[in-house]
C-alpha positions as CSV (number, residue, x, y, z in Angstrom):
1,X,20.1,-29.9,-1.7
2,X,21.1,-26.7,-0.1
3,X,21.2,-24.1,-2.8
4,X,21.2,-21.0,0.0
5,X,22.0,-20.4,3.6
6,X,21.1,-17.1,5.6
7,X,19.4,-15.4,9.0
8,X,16.4,-13.4,8.5
9,X,15.5,-10.4,10.7
10,X,11.5,-10.3,11.5
11,X,10.0,-7.6,13.1
12,X,6.6,-8.4,15.1
13,X,4.0,-5.5,16.2
14,X,1.1,-7.0,18.2
15,X,-2.0,-5.2,16.9
16,X,-3.8,-5.8,20.1
17,X,-1.6,-4.1,22.8
18,X,1.4,-2.4,20.7
19,X,3.8,-4.4,21.7
20,X,7.3,-4.8,19.8
21,X,10.2,-7.1,19.4
22,X,12.6,-8.8,16.9
23,X,13.6,-12.2,16.2
24,X,16.1,-14.0,14.2
25,X,15.3,-16.8,12.0
26,X,18.1,-19.1,10.5
27,X,17.0,-19.9,7.0
28,X,17.3,-22.4,4.4
29,X,16.7,-22.4,0.5
30,X,16.4,-25.9,-0.6
31,X,15.7,-27.4,-4.1
32,X,13.8,-30.9,-3.8
33,X,13.7,-33.5,-6.6
34,X,11.5,-31.8,-8.7
35,X,13.1,-28.8,-9.1
36,X,11.1,-26.5,-6.7
37,X,12.8,-24.5,-4.3
38,X,11.5,-24.7,-0.9
39,X,12.6,-21.6,2.0
40,X,12.8,-23.7,5.8
41,X,13.2,-22.2,9.0
42,X,15.0,-22.7,12.1
43,X,14.8,-21.1,15.3
44,X,17.9,-21.9,18.1
45,X,17.9,-25.5,15.8
46,X,14.6,-26.5,15.8
47,X,12.7,-26.9,12.8
48,X,9.5,-24.1,13.0
49,X,7.1,-22.5,10.6
50,X,7.5,-19.2,8.2
51,X,6.9,-16.4,10.6
52,X,5.3,-14.5,7.8
53,X,1.9,-16.7,8.0
54,X,-1.1,-16.7,10.8
55,X,0.0,-21.1,11.4
56,X,3.5,-19.7,12.0
57,X,3.0,-16.6,13.6
58,X,4.5,-16.5,17.6
59,X,2.6,-15.2,20.4
60,X,2.7,-11.6,21.6
61,X,4.6,-12.2,25.3
62,X,2.5,-9.7,26.9
63,X,-1.1,-10.2,25.8
64,X,-0.4,-13.5,23.8
65,X,-2.0,-13.0,20.7
66,X,-0.3,-14.5,17.7
67,X,1.6,-11.7,15.3
68,X,2.5,-12.4,11.5
69,X,5.8,-11.3,10.9
70,X,7.3,-8.6,8.7
71,X,10.9,-9.1,7.2
72,X,13.5,-6.8,7.5
73,X,16.6,-8.0,6.1
74,X,18.8,-10.9,5.7
75,X,22.2,-11.8,5.8
């Protein structure tokens, strides 16, 4: 069951080459049958791992380094 939908603006700054970019993620907060609230992320309709974790960190387009995002805001 969806509780809240929004869009997160996430900033990425590569520690290796200094390249900076922003990306918007569609976010859904859903409640599981046990009452736990989980957060799910999408880009372009595809489910992705959270950009705030090393597992979900995208690669820098300049050098290929994986960069963990920093939350900038939600709308």
